[in-house]
N, C-alpha and C positions, 0 to 999 in steps of 0.2 A: 528919944521919945517917938519920933516919926517911924523909926524902924520897928519898934515894939508894937505900935498901933497897926502898921502895915502887916506885921506878922499875925496879929490876932484877926484882922479882917480876912486875910488869906485862909487862915484856919477855919473861921466861921463859914466862909464861902465854900471851902472844900467840903465841909460837913453838910452844908445844904445841897451841894451838887451830888454828893454820895447818897443822901436821903432821897432826892428826886429820882436819881438813876435806879436805886433799888425799888422804889415804888413802881417805876415804869416796868421793870422786869417782872415784878409780882403781878402787875396788871396784865402783861402779855401772857404770862404763864396761866393765870386764871381764865383769860379769854380763850386760850388754846384748849384748856381742859373743858370748858363749857362747850366749845365747838365739837370736841371729841365726844362728849356725852350726848349732845343733840344728834350727831351722826349715828352713834351707837343705838340710840332709841329709835331713830328713823329706820335703821336696818332691822331692828327687832320687830317694829311695827310691820314692815314689809314681809318679814318671814312669817309672822302670825297671820297676816291678811292672806297671803298666797295659799295657806292651808285651807281656807274657807271659800276661796273664790269659785271652785267648781260647784259649790252648793248654792250659790246665789242664782236667782231667777234669770239674770241676764247671761249666764253661762250658756254658750250656744249648743252644747252637746249634752248627752246623757252622762251625768256626773258619776254614775255607777261604773262607767267604763274608763274612768280616769285613774291613773296610777301615779302617785306622788313619788318623785325621786329626790327633789330638793337641791341637788347640785350636780352638774353645772347648769342643768335646766330644771324647771320645777316639776315637770311630769310628762306623761305620755297619755294621749287620748286614743283609745281604740275604737274605731268606727267600722261599720260593715265594709266600706269600700276604700278606706284609707287609715293610715296611722299618723297622728299629728303630734309633733313635739311641741310642748306648750311652755312658754315662759311668761309669768305674770309680772307686771311692773306697776308700781303705784306712783302717783304724782308725776314728777318729771325725771324719775330715775332712768338710767341708761343701761343698755346691755354691756356686759363686760367684754373684753377682747376675746375671751374663750367662747362666750355665747355667740358673738358675731361670727367667729370661725365655724362654729357648729351650724349656724344658719347658712353660711356660705357653702359648706360641704353638702348640706341637704339640697340646696338650690342647684348645685352642680351634679346631683344624682349620685354622690359618693357615699351611699348608705348601703349597708349589707345586712343580710340575715345569715347567721351561722348556727348550725346545730352541733353542739359539742356533747358527746356521750361520755359519761363517767363509767368506767368498768366494763 
């Protein structure tokens, strides 16, 4: 009798453990999916916002002289006495490694202008 009771208790405990474990995995999966969606929406918000930033009053240059690129930098501002590579960031977002490298190349003066003729 003790053996049968022990067997049933072990079976019930195993079922409970399986249930709790599967619920934990489902929770982790749902939490991961939610984080991914939030990140995706944040990225989308940033992409939409950067398209309008040259039009806001606080933009320091003439927005008609801004050309949107999108990637790897947002755009180029053409001024009378300089050309400015512009990257917009919202909130606490950081520059990508590629953007940091572009900034470094500009700061080192490793920027060229080339005329390429077709035909």
